[in-house]
LUMMARVEX-13122 format. One line per 8 residues: number of its first residue (from 1); for each residue x, y, z of N, C-alpha, C, O, CB. Coordinates in Angstrom, 1 decimal. Glycine has a CB too. Layout:
<sites>
NUM) X,Y,Z,X,Y,Z,X,Y,Z,X,Y,Z,X,Y,Z | ...
</sites>
This chain:
<sites>
1) 110.4,86.4,97.0,110.0,87.7,97.6,108.6,87.6,98.1,107.8,86.9,97.5,110.2,88.9,96.6 | 108.3,88.2,99.2,106.9,88.2,99.7,106.1,89.2,99.0,106.5,89.9,98.0,107.0,88.5,101.2 | 104.8,89.4,99.5,103.9,90.3,98.8,104.4,91.8,99.0,105.1,92.1,99.9,102.5,90.2,99.5 | 104.0,92.6,98.0,104.4,94.0,97.9,103.2,94.9,97.7,102.2,94.4,97.1,105.4,94.3,96.8 | 103.2,96.1,98.3,102.1,97.0,98.0,102.0,97.2,96.5,103.0,97.4,95.8,102.3,98.4,98.8 | 100.8,97.2,96.0,100.5,97.3,94.6,100.3,96.0,93.9,99.9,95.9,92.7,101.6,98.0,94.0 | 100.6,94.8,94.6,100.4,93.5,94.0,98.9,93.3,93.8,98.1,93.7,94.7,101.0,92.4,94.8 | 98.5,92.6,92.8,97.1,92.3,92.5,97.0,90.9,91.9,97.7,90.6,91.0,96.4,93.4,91.6
9) 96.1,90.1,92.5,96.0,88.7,92.1,94.6,88.3,91.8,93.7,88.5,92.7,96.6,87.8,93.1 | 94.3,87.8,90.6,92.9,87.3,90.3,92.7,86.0,91.0,93.6,85.1,90.9,92.7,87.2,88.8 | 91.6,85.8,91.7,91.4,84.6,92.4,90.4,83.6,91.7,90.7,82.5,91.6,90.7,84.9,93.8 | 89.3,84.2,91.2,88.4,83.3,90.4,87.4,84.2,89.7,87.3,85.4,89.9,87.7,82.3,91.4 | 86.5,83.5,88.9,85.4,84.2,88.2,84.2,83.5,88.6,84.1,82.3,88.5,85.6,84.2,86.6 | 83.1,84.2,88.9,81.9,83.6,89.3,81.1,83.0,88.1,81.1,83.7,87.1,81.0,84.6,90.1 | 80.6,81.8,88.3,79.8,81.2,87.2,78.3,81.4,87.5,77.5,81.1,86.6,80.2,79.7,87.1 | 78.0,81.9,88.7,76.6,82.1,89.1,76.7,83.2,90.2,77.7,83.5,90.7,75.9,80.8,89.6
17) 75.5,83.7,90.5,75.5,84.7,91.7,76.1,84.0,92.9,75.7,82.9,93.2,74.1,85.2,91.9 | 77.1,84.7,93.5,77.8,84.0,94.6,77.9,85.0,95.8,78.1,86.2,95.7,79.2,83.7,94.2 | 77.6,84.4,97.0,77.7,85.2,98.2,78.9,84.7,99.0,79.0,83.5,99.4,76.4,85.1,99.1 | 79.8,85.6,99.3,81.0,85.2,100.1,80.6,85.1,101.6,80.0,86.1,102.1,82.2,86.2,100.0 | 80.8,84.0,102.2,80.5,83.8,103.6,81.5,84.4,104.6,81.2,84.9,105.6,80.2,82.3,103.9 | 82.8,84.2,104.2,83.9,84.7,105.1,85.2,84.8,104.3,85.4,84.1,103.3,84.1,83.7,106.3 | 86.0,85.7,104.8,87.4,85.9,104.2,88.3,86.0,105.4,88.2,86.8,106.3,87.4,87.2,103.4 | 89.3,85.1,105.4,90.3,85.0,106.5,91.7,85.0,105.9,92.0,84.3,105.0,90.1,83.7,107.4
25) 92.5,85.9,106.5,93.9,86.0,106.0,94.9,85.7,107.1,94.6,85.9,108.2,94.1,87.5,105.4 | 96.1,85.3,106.6,97.1,84.9,107.6,98.5,85.4,107.0,98.7,85.4,105.8,97.2,83.4,107.8 | 99.4,85.8,107.8,100.7,86.3,107.4,101.8,85.5,108.1,101.6,85.0,109.2,100.9,87.8,107.5 | 103.0,85.5,107.5,104.2,85.0,108.2,105.1,86.2,108.3,105.8,86.5,107.3,104.8,83.8,107.5 | 105.2,86.9,109.4,106.0,88.1,109.6,105.3,89.4,109.2,104.6,89.3,108.2,107.3,87.9,108.8 | 105.5,90.5,109.9,105.0,91.8,109.5,103.5,91.8,109.4,102.8,91.1,110.1,105.6,92.2,108.2 | 103.0,92.7,108.5,101.5,92.8,108.3,101.3,93.1,106.9,102.1,93.7,106.1,100.9,93.9,109.2 | 100.1,92.8,106.4,99.6,93.1,105.1,98.2,93.7,105.1,97.3,93.2,105.8,99.6,91.7,104.2
33) 98.0,94.8,104.4,96.7,95.4,104.2,96.2,95.1,102.8,97.0,95.2,101.9,96.7,96.9,104.5 | 95.0,94.6,102.7,94.5,94.1,101.4,93.0,94.5,101.3,92.3,94.8,102.3,94.7,92.6,101.3 | 92.5,94.4,100.1,91.1,94.5,99.7,90.7,93.4,98.7,91.5,93.2,97.8,90.8,95.9,99.2 | 89.6,92.8,98.9,89.0,91.9,98.0,88.0,92.7,97.1,87.1,93.4,97.7,88.3,90.7,98.7 | 88.1,92.6,95.8,87.3,93.3,94.9,86.7,92.5,93.8,87.2,91.3,93.6,88.0,94.5,94.2 | 85.6,92.9,93.1,85.1,92.2,92.0,84.5,93.2,90.9,84.1,94.3,91.2,83.9,91.3,92.5 | 84.5,92.7,89.7,83.9,93.4,88.6,83.8,92.5,87.4,84.5,91.5,87.3,84.8,94.7,88.3 | 83.0,92.9,86.4,82.9,92.2,85.1,84.2,92.4,84.3,84.5,91.5,83.5,81.7,92.7,84.3
41) 84.9,93.5,84.5,86.1,93.8,83.7,87.2,94.0,84.7,87.2,94.8,85.6,85.9,95.1,82.8 | 88.2,93.2,84.5,89.4,93.2,85.4,90.2,94.5,85.4,91.0,94.7,86.3,90.3,92.0,85.1 | 90.0,95.3,84.4,90.8,96.5,84.3,90.1,97.7,85.0,90.7,98.8,85.1,90.9,96.9,82.8 | 89.0,97.5,85.6,88.3,98.6,86.4,88.7,98.5,87.9,89.4,97.6,88.3,86.8,98.5,86.3 | 88.4,99.5,88.6,88.7,99.5,90.1,87.9,98.5,90.8,88.3,97.9,91.8,88.4,100.9,90.7 | 86.7,98.2,90.3,85.8,97.1,90.9,85.1,97.6,92.1,85.2,98.7,92.6,86.7,96.0,91.2 | 84.3,96.7,92.7,83.5,96.9,93.9,84.1,96.2,95.0,84.6,95.1,94.9,82.0,96.4,93.7 | 84.2,96.8,96.2,84.8,96.2,97.4,83.9,95.1,97.8,82.7,95.2,98.0,85.0,97.2,98.5
49) 84.5,93.9,98.0,83.8,92.7,98.6,84.2,92.6,100.1,83.5,91.9,100.8,84.2,91.4,97.8 | 85.3,93.2,100.5,85.7,93.3,101.9,86.1,94.8,102.2,86.6,95.4,101.3,86.7,92.3,102.3 | 85.9,95.2,103.4,86.5,96.5,103.8,88.0,96.3,103.8,88.5,95.2,104.0,86.0,96.9,105.2 | 88.8,97.3,103.7,90.2,97.3,103.7,90.6,96.6,105.1,90.1,97.1,106.1,90.9,98.7,103.6 | 91.4,95.6,105.1,91.7,94.9,106.3,93.2,94.7,106.4,93.9,94.5,105.4,91.0,93.5,106.3 | 93.7,94.9,107.6,95.2,94.6,107.9,95.3,93.3,108.7,94.7,93.2,109.8,95.8,95.8,108.7 | 96.1,92.4,108.2,96.3,91.1,108.9,97.7,91.1,109.5,98.7,91.4,108.8,96.1,89.9,107.9 | 97.7,90.7,110.8,99.0,90.5,111.5,99.1,89.1,112.1,100.1,88.7,112.6,99.1,91.6,112.6
57) 98.0,88.4,112.1,97.9,87.1,112.8,98.7,86.0,112.0,98.6,85.9,110.8,96.5,86.7,113.0 | 99.5,85.3,112.8,100.3,84.2,112.2,99.9,82.8,112.5,100.5,81.8,112.1,101.7,84.4,112.6 | 98.8,82.7,113.3,98.3,81.3,113.6,96.9,81.0,113.2,96.7,80.0,112.5,98.4,81.2,115.1 | 95.9,81.8,113.6,94.5,81.5,113.3,94.0,82.4,112.2,92.9,82.1,111.7,93.7,81.7,114.6 | 94.6,83.5,111.9,94.2,84.4,110.8,93.3,85.5,111.4,92.8,85.4,112.5,93.5,83.6,109.8 | 93.1,86.5,110.5,92.2,87.6,110.8,91.1,87.6,109.8,91.3,87.5,108.6,93.0,89.0,110.8 | 89.8,87.8,110.3,88.6,87.8,109.5,88.4,89.2,109.0,88.6,90.2,109.7,87.4,87.3,110.2 | 88.0,89.3,107.7,87.7,90.6,107.1,86.1,90.8,107.2,85.4,89.8,107.3,88.2,90.7,105.6
65) 85.7,92.0,107.1,84.3,92.4,107.0,83.8,92.3,105.6,84.3,93.0,104.7,84.0,93.8,107.6 | 82.9,91.3,105.3,82.4,91.1,103.9,81.3,92.1,103.7,80.4,92.4,104.6,81.9,89.7,103.7 | 81.2,92.7,102.5,80.2,93.7,102.1,79.9,93.6,100.6,80.5,92.8,99.9,80.7,95.1,102.4 | 78.8,94.3,100.2,78.4,94.4,98.8,78.2,93.0,98.2,78.7,92.6,97.2,79.4,95.1,98.0 | 77.3,92.2,98.9,77.0,90.9,98.5,75.6,90.8,98.0,74.8,91.6,98.5,77.3,89.8,99.6 | 75.2,89.9,97.2,76.0,88.9,96.5,76.7,89.4,95.3,76.4,90.5,94.8,75.1,87.7,96.1 | 77.7,88.7,94.9,78.5,89.0,93.7,77.7,88.4,92.5,77.4,87.2,92.5,80.0,88.5,93.8 | 77.4,89.3,91.5,76.7,88.7,90.3,77.5,87.7,89.5,78.7,87.6,89.7,76.3,89.9,89.4
73) 76.8,87.0,88.7,77.4,86.0,87.8,78.3,86.7,86.8,78.1,87.8,86.4,76.3,85.2,87.1 | 79.4,86.0,86.5,80.3,86.5,85.4,81.2,87.6,85.9,81.7,88.4,85.1,79.5,87.0,84.3 | 81.5,87.7,87.2,82.4,88.7,87.8,83.8,88.1,88.1,83.8,87.0,88.7,81.8,89.4,89.0 | 84.8,88.8,87.9,86.1,88.5,88.3,86.3,88.9,89.8,85.8,90.0,90.1,87.2,89.1,87.4 | 87.0,88.1,90.6,87.2,88.4,92.0,88.7,88.4,92.2,89.4,87.5,91.8,86.5,87.4,93.0 | 89.2,89.5,92.8,90.7,89.6,93.0,91.0,90.2,94.3,90.2,90.8,95.0,91.3,90.4,91.8 | 92.3,90.1,94.7,92.8,90.7,95.9,93.8,91.8,95.5,94.7,91.5,94.7,93.4,89.6,96.9 | 93.7,93.0,96.1,94.7,94.0,95.9,95.5,94.2,97.2,94.9,94.3,98.3,94.0,95.4,95.5
81) 96.8,94.1,97.2,97.6,94.3,98.3,97.9,95.8,98.4,98.5,96.4,97.5,99.0,93.5,98.3 | 97.4,96.5,99.4,97.5,98.0,99.5,98.6,98.5,100.4,99.0,99.6,100.3,96.2,98.6,99.9 | 99.1,97.6,101.2,100.2,98.0,102.1,100.9,96.8,102.7,100.3,95.7,103.0,99.7,98.9,103.2 | 102.2,96.9,102.9,103.0,95.8,103.6,103.9,96.5,104.6,104.6,97.5,104.3,103.8,95.0,102.5 | 103.9,96.0,105.8,104.8,96.5,106.8,105.7,95.4,107.3,105.3,94.3,107.6,104.0,97.1,108.0 | 107.0,95.7,107.5,108.0,94.7,107.9,108.3,93.7,106.8,108.0,93.9,105.6,107.4,94.0,109.1 | 108.9,92.6,107.2,109.3,91.6,106.3,108.3,90.5,106.3,108.2,89.7,107.3,110.7,91.0,106.6 | 107.5,90.4,105.2,106.4,89.4,105.1,106.9,88.3,104.2,107.2,88.5,103.0,105.1,90.0,104.6
89) 107.0,87.1,104.7,107.5,85.9,103.9,106.3,85.3,103.2,106.5,84.7,102.1,108.1,84.9,104.8 | 105.1,85.4,103.8,103.9,84.7,103.2,102.7,85.4,103.6,102.5,85.9,104.7,103.9,83.2,103.6 | 101.7,85.5,102.6,100.4,86.0,102.8,99.4,85.0,102.2,99.5,84.6,101.1,100.2,87.4,102.1 | 98.5,84.5,103.1,97.5,83.5,102.6,96.1,84.1,102.8,95.8,84.8,103.8,97.7,82.2,103.4 | 95.2,83.9,101.8,93.9,84.4,101.9,92.9,83.2,101.6,93.0,82.5,100.6,93.7,85.5,100.9 | 92.0,83.0,102.5,91.0,82.0,102.3,89.6,82.6,102.1,89.2,83.4,103.0,91.0,81.0,103.6 | 88.9,82.3,101.0,87.6,82.8,100.7,86.6,81.7,100.7,86.7,80.7,99.9,87.6,83.6,99.4 | 85.6,81.7,101.6,84.6,80.7,101.7,83.3,81.3,101.2,82.9,82.4,101.5,84.4,80.2,103.2
97) 82.5,80.5,100.4,81.2,80.9,99.9,80.3,79.8,99.8,79.2,79.9,99.3,81.4,81.6,98.5
</sites>
């Protein structure tokens, strides 16, 4: 099954202060709306690291707007899927820092 609204995936934990340079997402079919977030405690709502972004691109990807940088040391970074339209077979997220 593809991604669903409400899915949340932990990506990594920062070992030092980290600045995200870019976030690019790609889908196979339909569209996905997502947010990248971070916090010291994974059970909180966290701080937005990207503005809510909807990706529809299936070849080169869509870039998100990065905000609230740098991310302090010892923070969990995760992606929240906030919406899915159509039949999405795959959602890929690339985070460069």
